[in-house]
C-alpha positions as CSV (number, residue, x, y, z in Angstrom):
1,X,11.8,7.3,26.7
2,X,8.2,6.4,25.7
3,X,5.8,6.5,28.7
4,X,4.6,2.9,28.4
5,X,1.4,1.6,30.3
6,X,2.3,-0.1,33.5
7,X,0.1,-3.1,32.7
8,X,1.8,-3.5,29.3
9,X,5.2,-3.6,30.9
10,X,4.1,-6.2,33.5
11,X,2.7,-8.3,30.7
12,X,5.8,-8.1,28.6
13,X,8.0,-9.0,31.6
14,X,6.0,-12.2,32.0
15,X,6.2,-13.0,28.3
16,X,9.9,-12.3,27.7
17,X,11.5,-13.2,31.0
18,X,15.3,-12.8,30.7
19,X,14.9,-10.8,27.5
20,X,12.7,-8.2,29.1
21,X,15.5,-5.8,30.0
22,X,16.9,-5.8,26.5
23,X,13.4,-5.3,25.1
24,X,12.8,-2.3,27.3
25,X,16.1,-0.8,26.4
26,X,14.8,-0.3,22.8
27,X,12.5,2.4,24.0
28,X,15.4,4.6,25.0
29,X,16.4,4.8,21.3
30,X,14.6,6.4,18.3
31,X,12.6,4.1,16.0
32,X,14.2,2.9,12.8
33,X,12.9,4.7,9.7
34,X,12.7,3.3,6.2
35,X,11.5,3.9,2.7
36,X,10.8,1.6,-0.2
37,X,11.8,2.6,-3.7
38,X,9.0,2.6,-6.3
39,X,10.2,0.1,-8.8
40,X,7.2,0.9,-11.0
41,X,9.0,4.2,-11.7
42,X,12.7,3.8,-11.0
43,X,15.2,1.0,-10.4
44,X,16.7,0.9,-6.9
45,X,20.2,1.4,-8.3
46,X,19.1,4.5,-10.3
47,X,17.4,5.9,-7.2
48,X,20.5,5.4,-5.1
49,X,22.4,7.5,-7.7
50,X,20.2,10.5,-7.2
51,X,18.9,10.1,-3.6
52,X,20.1,12.9,-1.3
53,X,19.6,10.6,1.7
54,X,21.8,8.3,3.8
55,X,20.4,4.9,2.7
56,X,21.2,1.3,3.8
57,X,19.4,-1.8,2.6
58,X,16.6,-3.5,4.6
59,X,17.7,-7.1,4.4
60,X,14.2,-8.7,4.2
61,X,12.7,-6.3,1.7
62,X,13.5,-5.9,-2.0
63,X,14.0,-2.2,-2.7
64,X,13.7,-1.3,1.0
65,X,16.1,1.0,2.7
66,X,16.8,2.6,6.1
67,X,17.3,6.3,6.0
68,X,19.2,8.5,8.5
69,X,17.8,10.4,11.5
70,X,18.6,13.7,9.8
71,X,16.9,12.9,6.5
72,X,13.4,14.3,5.8
73,X,12.2,12.3,2.7
74,X,8.6,13.3,3.3
75,X,9.6,16.9,2.5
76,X,11.5,16.2,-0.7
77,X,10.1,16.6,-4.2
78,X,10.9,13.0,-5.0
79,X,8.3,12.0,-2.5
80,X,5.7,13.9,-4.4
81,X,6.9,12.3,-7.6
82,X,6.1,8.9,-6.1
83,X,9.7,7.6,-6.3
84,X,9.4,6.0,-2.9
85,X,7.0,5.2,-0.1
86,X,7.9,6.0,3.5
87,X,7.4,2.7,5.5
88,X,8.6,1.3,8.8
89,X,11.1,-1.4,8.0
90,X,9.4,-4.4,9.7
91,X,6.1,-3.4,8.0
92,X,7.8,-4.3,4.7
93,X,8.0,-8.0,5.6
94,X,4.3,-9.2,5.3
95,X,3.9,-8.3,1.6
96,X,7.3,-9.9,0.9
97,X,6.1,-13.1,2.6
98,X,3.0,-13.2,0.5
99,X,5.0,-14.2,-2.6
100,X,3.0,-12.2,-5.2
101,X,3.8,-12.9,-8.9
102,X,2.8,-11.0,-12.1
103,X,-0.7,-12.1,-13.2
104,X,-2.0,-12.9,-9.7
105,X,-5.4,-11.8,-8.5
106,X,-4.6,-10.2,-5.1
107,X,-6.7,-8.8,-2.2
108,X,-5.3,-6.4,0.4
109,X,-8.2,-6.6,2.8
110,X,-7.2,-3.9,5.4
111,X,-5.2,-1.8,3.0
112,X,-4.8,1.8,4.4
113,X,-2.6,3.7,4.3
114,X,-1.3,1.8,1.3
115,X,2.3,0.7,1.9
116,X,1.6,-3.0,1.6
117,X,-0.7,-2.5,-1.4
118,X,2.1,-0.6,-3.1
119,X,4.5,-3.5,-2.5
120,X,2.0,-5.9,-3.9
121,X,1.5,-3.7,-7.0
122,X,5.2,-3.5,-7.6
123,X,5.4,-7.3,-7.5
124,X,2.5,-7.6,-10.0
125,X,4.5,-5.4,-12.5
126,X,1.3,-4.2,-14.2
127,X,-0.2,-7.7,-14.7
128,X,-3.2,-9.2,-13.0
129,X,-4.9,-6.9,-10.6
130,X,-5.1,-5.8,-7.0
131,X,-8.2,-5.1,-5.0
132,X,-7.3,-2.7,-2.1
133,X,-10.1,-2.5,0.5
134,X,-10.5,-0.2,3.5
135,X,-13.7,0.1,5.5
136,X,-12.8,3.4,7.3
137,X,-14.1,6.4,5.3
138,X,-11.1,8.7,6.1
139,X,-8.4,6.1,5.7
140,X,-9.7,4.9,2.4
141,X,-9.2,8.5,1.0
142,X,-5.5,8.4,2.2
143,X,-5.2,4.9,0.6
144,X,-6.4,6.3,-2.8
145,X,-4.1,9.3,-2.6
146,X,-1.0,7.2,-1.9
147,X,-1.6,4.7,-4.6
148,X,-2.3,7.5,-7.1
149,X,0.9,9.3,-6.2
150,X,2.8,6.0,-6.7
151,X,1.4,5.6,-10.2
152,X,-0.3,2.3,-9.5
153,X,-2.5,1.4,-12.5
154,X,-4.0,-2.0,-12.0
155,X,-5.8,-1.5,-8.7
156,X,-9.4,-1.0,-7.7
157,X,-10.2,0.5,-4.3
158,X,-13.3,-0.6,-2.3
159,X,-14.7,0.5,1.0
160,X,-16.4,-2.6,2.2
161,X,-16.8,-5.0,5.1
162,X,-15.0,-8.4,4.8
163,X,-18.4,-10.1,4.9
164,X,-19.8,-8.3,1.9
165,X,-16.6,-8.9,-0.1
166,X,-16.7,-12.6,0.8
167,X,-20.3,-12.9,-0.5
168,X,-18.9,-11.9,-4.0
169,X,-15.5,-13.4,-4.1
170,X,-15.8,-17.0,-3.0
171,X,-12.6,-19.0,-3.7
172,X,-11.4,-16.3,-6.0
173,X,-8.1,-14.6,-5.1
174,X,-4.6,-16.2,-5.6
175,X,-3.1,-14.2,-2.8
176,X,-4.7,-12.3,0.2
177,X,-3.1,-10.0,2.7
178,X,-4.8,-9.5,6.1
179,X,-2.8,-6.9,7.9
180,X,-5.4,-6.8,10.7
181,X,-6.4,-4.0,13.0
182,X,-4.6,-4.6,16.2
183,X,-3.6,-3.1,19.6
184,X,-0.5,-1.6,17.9
185,X,2.0,-2.4,20.7
186,X,4.8,-2.7,18.1
187,X,4.2,1.0,17.2
188,X,4.6,2.4,20.8
189,X,8.2,3.6,20.1
190,X,7.2,5.2,16.8
191,X,3.7,6.4,17.9
192,X,3.8,7.1,21.6
193,X,0.2,8.5,21.4
194,X,-1.0,4.9,20.9
195,X,-0.1,4.1,24.5
196,X,-3.0,6.2,25.7
197,X,-5.6,4.0,24.0
198,X,-4.1,0.7,25.1
199,X,-5.7,-1.3,27.9
200,X,-5.0,-4.8,29.3
201,X,-8.3,-6.0,27.8
202,X,-7.8,-4.5,24.4
203,X,-5.9,-7.5,22.8
204,X,-8.7,-10.0,23.8
205,X,-11.4,-7.7,22.4
206,X,-9.5,-7.1,19.2
207,X,-8.9,-10.8,18.7
208,X,-12.6,-11.4,18.2
209,X,-12.6,-8.9,15.3
210,X,-9.4,-10.4,13.9
211,X,-10.9,-13.9,13.8
212,X,-13.9,-12.6,12.0
213,X,-11.8,-10.8,9.4
214,X,-9.6,-13.9,8.9
215,X,-12.6,-16.2,8.5
216,X,-14.1,-14.1,5.7
217,X,-10.6,-13.8,4.0
218,X,-10.4,-17.6,4.0
219,X,-13.6,-17.8,2.1
220,X,-12.2,-15.6,-0.7
221,X,-8.9,-17.5,-1.2
222,X,-8.8,-19.8,-4.2
223,X,-7.7,-23.5,-3.6
224,X,-3.9,-23.7,-3.6
225,X,-3.7,-19.9,-2.8
226,X,-1.8,-18.3,-0.1
227,X,-2.7,-15.8,2.6
228,X,-0.7,-13.8,5.1
229,X,-2.1,-12.8,8.5
230,X,-0.1,-10.0,10.2
231,X,-0.2,-7.5,13.0
232,X,2.0,-4.8,14.5
233,X,1.6,-6.0,18.0
234,X,3.3,-8.4,20.5
235,X,0.2,-9.8,22.3
236,X,-0.1,-13.6,22.0
237,X,-3.9,-13.2,22.1
238,X,-3.8,-11.4,18.7
239,X,-1.0,-13.5,17.2
240,X,-0.4,-17.2,18.1
241,X,-3.9,-17.3,19.7
242,X,-5.6,-16.2,16.5
243,X,-3.5,-18.4,14.2
244,X,-4.2,-21.4,16.5
245,X,-7.9,-20.8,16.5
246,X,-7.9,-20.4,12.7
247,X,-6.1,-23.7,12.1
248,X,-8.6,-25.5,14.3
249,X,-11.5,-24.0,12.5
250,X,-10.1,-24.4,9.0
251,X,-8.6,-27.9,8.5
252,X,-8.1,-27.2,4.8
253,X,-5.4,-24.6,5.7
254,X,-1.9,-25.2,6.8
255,X,1.0,-22.9,7.8
256,X,3.9,-22.6,5.3
257,X,7.5,-22.4,6.5
258,X,9.4,-19.9,4.3
259,X,13.1,-20.3,5.0
260,X,14.0,-17.0,3.3
261,X,13.0,-15.0,6.5
262,X,16.0,-16.1,8.6
263,X,16.2,-12.7,10.3
264,X,13.2,-13.3,12.4
265,X,12.2,-15.2,15.5
266,X,9.5,-17.8,15.3
267,X,6.0,-18.0,16.8
268,X,5.8,-19.5,20.3
269,X,3.5,-22.5,20.5
270,X,3.4,-22.3,24.3
271,X,1.7,-18.9,24.1
272,X,-1.3,-20.7,22.6
273,X,-2.3,-24.3,22.7
274,X,1.2,-25.7,22.3
275,X,0.6,-26.8,18.6
276,X,4.1,-27.1,17.2
277,X,2.9,-25.8,13.8
278,X,2.7,-22.3,15.4
279,X,6.5,-22.2,15.3
280,X,6.1,-21.6,11.5
281,X,4.8,-18.1,12.2
282,X,7.2,-15.2,12.5
283,X,7.9,-12.7,15.3
284,X,9.8,-9.4,14.7
285,X,11.2,-8.1,17.9
286,X,12.7,-4.6,18.1
287,X,15.5,-5.8,20.3
288,X,16.6,-8.4,17.7
289,X,16.2,-6.6,14.4
290,X,16.4,-3.1,13.1
291,X,12.7,-2.4,13.1
292,X,9.6,-2.2,15.2
293,X,7.3,-5.0,16.3
294,X,5.5,-7.3,13.9
295,X,3.9,-10.8,13.7
296,X,3.1,-12.7,10.5
297,X,1.9,-16.1,9.4
298,X,1.7,-17.6,5.9
299,X,-1.3,-19.9,5.2
300,X,-1.9,-22.1,2.2
301,X,-5.3,-23.4,1.3
302,X,-5.5,-27.0,0.1
303,X,-5.8,-27.4,-3.7
304,X,-8.9,-29.6,-3.4
305,X,-11.2,-27.7,-5.8
306,X,-11.4,-25.1,-8.5
307,X,-11.2,-21.4,-8.1
308,X,-14.3,-19.4,-9.0
309,X,-14.7,-17.1,-12.0
310,X,-16.6,-13.9,-12.2
311,X,-17.8,-11.7,-15.1
312,X,-15.3,-9.1,-16.1
313,X,-15.9,-5.5,-15.3
314,X,-15.2,-4.2,-18.7
315,X,-17.6,-6.6,-20.4
316,X,-20.4,-5.6,-18.2
317,X,-19.7,-1.9,-17.6
318,X,-17.0,-0.8,-20.0
319,X,-17.4,1.6,-23.0
320,X,-16.5,0.5,-26.5
321,X,-15.9,4.0,-28.0
322,X,-13.5,6.7,-26.8
323,X,-15.3,9.8,-25.7
324,X,-14.7,12.5,-28.2
325,X,-13.2,14.9,-25.6
326,X,-10.7,12.3,-24.5
327,X,-9.8,11.4,-28.0
328,X,-9.0,15.0,-28.8
329,X,-6.8,15.3,-25.7
330,X,-4.9,12.1,-26.6
331,X,-4.2,13.3,-30.2
332,X,-3.0,16.7,-29.0
333,X,-1.0,15.9,-25.9
334,X,-0.1,12.2,-25.6
335,X,2.6,10.3,-27.4
336,X,1.9,7.0,-25.6
337,X,-1.7,7.0,-24.4
338,X,-2.8,4.5,-21.8
339,X,-4.7,2.0,-24.0
340,X,-7.2,-0.6,-22.9
341,X,-10.7,-0.7,-21.5
342,X,-12.5,2.4,-20.3
343,X,-15.4,3.1,-18.0
344,X,-17.4,6.3,-17.4
345,X,-18.9,7.1,-14.0
346,X,-20.8,10.3,-14.1
347,X,-18.2,12.8,-15.4
348,X,-15.2,10.6,-14.5
349,X,-13.3,8.5,-17.0
350,X,-11.3,5.4,-15.8
351,X,-8.9,2.9,-17.3
352,X,-9.9,-0.6,-16.2
353,X,-7.5,-3.5,-15.5
354,X,-8.4,-6.1,-18.1
355,X,-8.8,-8.9,-15.5
356,X,-10.8,-6.9,-13.0
357,X,-14.1,-8.6,-12.1
358,X,-17.5,-6.9,-12.0
359,X,-17.8,-4.9,-8.8
360,X,-21.6,-4.4,-9.0
361,X,-23.2,-4.0,-5.6
362,X,-20.0,-3.0,-3.8
363,X,-18.9,0.4,-2.6
364,X,-16.2,1.3,-5.0
365,X,-14.0,4.4,-4.5
366,X,-12.0,3.8,-7.7
367,X,-12.5,1.0,-10.3
368,X,-9.2,1.6,-11.9
369,X,-6.9,4.4,-13.0
370,X,-8.8,7.8,-13.1
371,X,-7.8,9.4,-16.4
372,X,-9.7,12.6,-15.9
373,X,-13.0,14.5,-16.0
374,X,-15.2,15.2,-19.0
375,X,-17.1,18.4,-18.4
376,X,-18.7,21.0,-20.7
377,X,-17.2,19.5,-23.8
378,X,-13.7,19.4,-22.4
379,X,-11.4,16.7,-21.0
380,X,-9.5,17.7,-17.9
381,X,-6.7,15.2,-17.2
382,X,-6.6,13.7,-13.7
383,X,-3.6,13.7,-11.3
384,X,-3.6,9.9,-11.5
385,X,-3.0,10.0,-15.2
386,X,0.0,12.4,-14.6
387,X,1.5,10.1,-12.0
388,X,1.1,7.0,-14.1
389,X,2.7,8.7,-17.2
390,X,6.4,9.1,-18.1
391,X,7.8,12.3,-19.6
392,X,8.3,10.3,-22.9
393,X,4.6,9.6,-23.1
394,X,3.5,13.2,-23.4
395,X,4.0,15.9,-25.9
396,X,4.9,18.8,-23.6
397,X,6.9,18.8,-20.4
398,X,8.3,21.4,-18.1
399,X,11.2,20.1,-16.0
400,X,12.3,21.5,-12.6
401,X,15.3,20.5,-10.6
402,X,14.7,18.9,-7.2
403,X,16.6,21.8,-5.5
404,X,14.9,24.6,-7.4
405,X,12.6,27.2,-6.0
406,X,10.1,26.6,-8.9
407,X,9.4,23.0,-7.9
408,X,8.6,24.1,-4.4
409,X,6.3,26.8,-5.6
410,X,4.6,24.3,-7.9
411,X,4.0,21.8,-5.1
412,X,2.6,24.6,-3.0
413,X,0.1,25.5,-5.7
414,X,1.4,28.8,-7.1
415,X,1.0,30.0,-10.7
416,X,4.4,30.3,-12.4
417,X,5.5,32.6,-15.2
418,X,8.1,32.8,-18.0
419,X,7.2,29.8,-20.2
420,X,6.6,29.3,-23.9
421,X,3.9,27.1,-25.3
422,X,0.2,26.5,-25.0
423,X,-2.1,23.9,-23.5
424,X,-1.6,20.9,-21.2
425,X,1.9,20.2,-20.0
426,X,3.3,17.5,-17.7
427,X,5.4,19.0,-14.9
428,X,8.4,16.9,-13.8
429,X,11.2,16.9,-11.3
430,X,14.5,15.7,-12.7
431,X,12.4,13.8,-15.3
432,X,9.8,12.3,-13.0
433,X,6.1,13.2,-13.1
434,X,4.7,15.6,-10.5
435,X,1.4,16.7,-12.0
436,X,-0.3,18.8,-14.7
437,X,-0.1,22.4,-15.6
438,X,-1.7,24.4,-18.4
439,X,0.3,27.0,-20.4
440,X,-1.2,30.2,-21.6
441,X,0.3,33.7,-22.3
442,X,3.6,32.8,-20.7
443,X,1.9,31.5,-17.5
444,X,1.7,28.0,-16.1
445,X,-1.6,27.5,-14.5
446,X,-1.2,25.1,-11.6
447,X,-3.3,21.9,-11.6
448,X,-1.6,20.2,-8.7
449,X,-4.5,19.0,-6.6
450,X,-5.4,21.5,-3.9
451,X,-5.8,18.8,-1.3
452,X,-2.2,17.6,-1.8
453,X,-0.5,21.0,-1.7
454,X,2.0,21.4,1.2
455,X,4.2,24.1,2.5
456,X,7.7,22.7,1.9
457,X,9.8,25.7,3.0
């Protein structure tokens, strides 16, 4: 059983009353584990036909599934092919509640490690664009790696404060997700190490930061737009308390009651000011659903004005002519090149989402899909290009079976032998992209990124 802080248990006993014993009983059991199928690459029914896992649907998440305690999806080649993202089941709910549609302009303000950004991208279906932001320097790298592996194209990644973003994007986004930094009480069963950093005063201190983040997010939402505030904690100070404060400070916002989410409890007005509107928020309790703890609230901004427009990135910073090195690569190795607007930053070539606004003055990790590097007169294709490509879109492929020794050796970074052909080749597992290789003299030189290589055996 998880060694919970004494002060936390006392607090929860006061909050839950007669439900406390049932709540505490959850910590005797292992956490629920889930994955979400990447519908940008494979239909859920097709994945179910090839998945070597014991999968059961998560009722509140499209393409979400529980997997068995004996399954190890993070070690399977399909994980590295980006066919799914491993995500705690209750954490799938906020992005579902956001109601993203193709063509929307969406901001994921606190985006790392990327699971909710991935859900949003799947909903966009390649139309509109997603701005995924993460202020933490190490976490933003993980965010980029995850979205790259999942083959997300129409996303830009920034590393900025909410205040600096708000100065640029006034009344701009159709949808905003604020999955706020929190005390993480809902993760104690999954991450017992988080218990050691918890203190009785932590929720109050974090609520100050949460209010600031939410305030800036509100400035960026277009009139008539919707915004989800979520946490993975139980504390009323960070949940009903923050929502209550926000409604008082922002009379042009209201809570939306979405009847689709019948699986969850509602917010408790008595844990804040008593405002009955707080009952439109949602609470996910681990003793009532098959998932860990979460809280979420859906806001709508009054449609009392117009949204702002910004200059488009490609018009200000795009290039009009294909670099010769990339043009040669496309002619020789691509059947279906990724077409559209391009941007060069130093030696890096990017594809830019057509509706992406100018990001001048912001710290940008990636302004779009990184196609590759142009260096010494050559184009070296990037891993993101491989993961966003299908086997039908390239000239040469080498396919490995998911249970083969070769696919394991490729993912571990080894050079492989015994192949015909010459030049760049897309390596696939059961037909799905894994990365690049280069054929020469019967050898496959391994271009799987060194930082992603893992020992799978």
